[in-house]
C-alpha positions in Angstrom: -0.2 0.0 0.1 1.2 3.5 -0.8 0.2 6.4 1.3 0.1 9.9 -0.1 -0.9 13.1 1.4 -2.4 16.0 -0.4 -3.8 19.3 0.7 -6.3 21.4 -1.1 -5.3 25.0 -0.1 -3.8 26.8 -2.8 -4.9 24.2 -5.4 -7.4 24.5 -8.0 -10.1 21.8 -8.3 -8.2 20.6 -11.5 -4.9 20.2 -9.8 -6.6 18.4 -6.7 -8.5 16.1 -8.7 -6.0 15.4 -11.4 -3.5 14.5 -8.7 -5.7 11.9 -7.3 -6.7 10.8 -10.7 -3.2 10.4 -12.0 -1.9 8.6 -8.9 -5.0 6.0 -9.2 -6.1 6.8 -5.6 -8.7 4.4 -4.5 -9.5 5.7 -0.9 -9.1 9.3 0.3 -9.0 9.6 4.0 -10.1 13.2 5.1 -8.3 14.0 8.5 -9.6 17.5 8.9 -11.4 18.4 12.1 -14.2 20.2 10.3 -14.8 18.9 6.8 -17.7 21.3 5.9 -16.5 24.8 6.7 -13.8 25.1 4.1 -13.2 28.0 1.9 -12.8 25.8 -1.2 -16.3 24.6 -1.9 -15.0 21.4 -3.6 -13.5 20.3 -0.5 -16.7 20.4 1.6 -17.5 16.8 2.7 -20.7 16.1 0.7 -19.3 17.9 -2.5 -15.8 16.2 -2.1 -17.2 12.8 -1.8 -19.5 13.2 -4.9 -16.4 14.9 -7.0 -14.0 12.1 -5.8 -16.6 9.3 -6.9 -17.6 10.9 -10.2 -14.2 12.3 -11.3 -11.7 9.9 -10.0 -13.6 6.7 -9.1 -12.4 7.3 -5.5 -13.9 6.4 -2.1 -14.1 8.9 0.7 -14.0 8.5 4.5 -13.8 11.3 7.1 -11.9 10.0 9.9 -11.7 12.6 12.8 -9.7 10.4 14.9 -6.5 11.1 12.8 -7.1 14.9 12.8 -5.0 17.1 15.4 -6.6 18.9 18.1 -7.8 22.5 17.6 -5.2 23.7 19.9 -2.3 21.8 18.2 -3.6 23.2 15.0 -4.0 26.8 16.0 -0.7 26.8 17.6 0.9 25.8 14.5 -1.0 28.3 12.4 -0.4 31.0 14.6 3.3 30.2 14.4 3.4 29.5 18.2 5.1 26.4 17.6 7.3 25.0 14.7 6.5 22.1 12.2 9.2 19.9 14.2 7.1 20.6 17.6 3.6 20.2 15.7 4.7 16.7 14.6 6.0 15.8 18.1 2.5 17.0 19.8 0.7 15.3 16.9 2.4 11.8 17.2 2.0 12.0 21.0 -1.8 12.6 20.4 -1.9 9.4 18.2 -0.2 7.4 20.5 -2.6 8.5 23.4 -5.5 8.0 21.3 -4.3 4.5 20.2 -3.7 3.7 24.0 -7.3 4.6 24.8 -8.7 2.5 21.8 -9.6 5.7 19.8 
């Protein structure tokens, strides 16, 4: 299995879906905290699921258990922590959730 990461910000719908189609992605797992309040209309939950299916033949799952906490994400966005620190906090969060059976 090959795992890719792809963001949608600063990408057009064409760039986003062509990347998924060209890589022959069969399942997109959305790890955003909130998948329905994004600025890019094509990246909203229901629209994204539809477009992935029709354009790419790709399935969609929203898996919040892989999302960072709001605090970790906000701290990174506001440059209160570095990317390296974000990674440490995120990995600790994933370990803690796994230990709790989340």
